[in-house]
Each structure stands twice: as structure tokens, then as C-alpha cells.
N, C-alpha and C positions, 0 to 999 in steps of 0.2 A: 195385476195393474188394477183390477177391480176394488180391492181393497183400500189399494192407494189412495184411489178417488173417493171411496167414501170418507176414509181418515182425514183428507184434504178439506172436505166438504164441511168437519167439525173444526177446521184450524189448529188443530192438535199436533205437535210433532208425532213421530212413532212411539219415542218411549211414553208419551202421557196418554196417547191412544190406547197404546197397551196397557198400560196402569189402570187407566178407566176401564177397562173392559175385564179387566183380572188375568190376562194374558200376561206370560212372560216377555220383557223384550225381543230375547233370542228369537224365542218361538214365533213372536208375531213379524218379526222381521224376515222368518224364511217363509213364512205364508205370503207375506206381501210381494217379496222378491222372485215368488212362483218356486223357490226349491222344495218345500213341502205345502202342503195341503191342510187346511184347518180339519179336524174330526167333525163330524156331524155336530156334537153337543158345544163347540166352539164357535161353529157357524151360527149356531141357534142363539146366543147371545149375541152376535151381530145383528139378526133378524130381529129380537125382540127390542134391542136398543136403538136401531137404525131406521127401522121399518123397509129394509131390504128384504129379499126372497131368497131362500136356498138356490133357488134356478138362476138368480143374477150373480150368487157368489161362487157358483160351481161352473154355470154353463153361460153366463154373461148375456142370459137372457131378460131384458129389461120391460116386456110387455107387462109385467104384475104388478110392476114397483108404481108407488103412488104417484100419480102426475107431477108434482111438484119436485119429487127427488128425481122423478127421469129426465126434467127439464134441465135441474141443476147439475145433472152429470153430465147430460149431452152436451150443455155450454161450456163445458171445461176443456177445449182442445187440446192441451198438454196433457191431460190425466184420462182421455178415451179409452177407455176399457176394449179389449181388444179382443178376436177370437183366433189368434195366430196357431198354426197348426206346431204343436211341439207335443214332447211325450209327455210334460206334465203341464196340464193347463193353466191359465192365467189364474191367480186366485184374488 
């Protein structure tokens, strides 16, 4: 869910977002759906490109995000990132 929120802030489709970041479409879809987690080197691309943090990507902690990004993410009720209890955390 967190990756989806980041992507939707960009206004890109999942396919275009994956291409923009240099990820495979299926690879990114697995991350966004929570089926798999991105490797740290892939998450680092998102950190560099979008100003998010590893803590946000992996743990959902938004306290270290830039204020404007934190506000933008929290103002999208349909894209609320969650910390649901699951075997594979949201990504």
C-alpha cells in the first residue's frame, strides 16, 4: 500500500512508474501488492527519486519524511498506508 501511495502521488500508472524507476512491471506489481518486498538496493532507488525513507518503505514510519510528502500521503484517504498484521508487511 505504501508503494501504491507513492506511485499515485506521481500520477503514473504502475507500468509507467516501474519503467521510470528502472524496475520490471511484474517485479514492481509484486512489491505493490505485498506479495514480495523490494531488495534494499531497489528501495534505495525510491528513496533517491521520491524523498521517502527506508523506514517508510519497510515499516510505514512517516515521521522522517519531508513535511510536504507526509501531508500529501496522509491527505489521500483511499491510499492510506497501513500496518496490518500479516506475514509479509505492506510494501
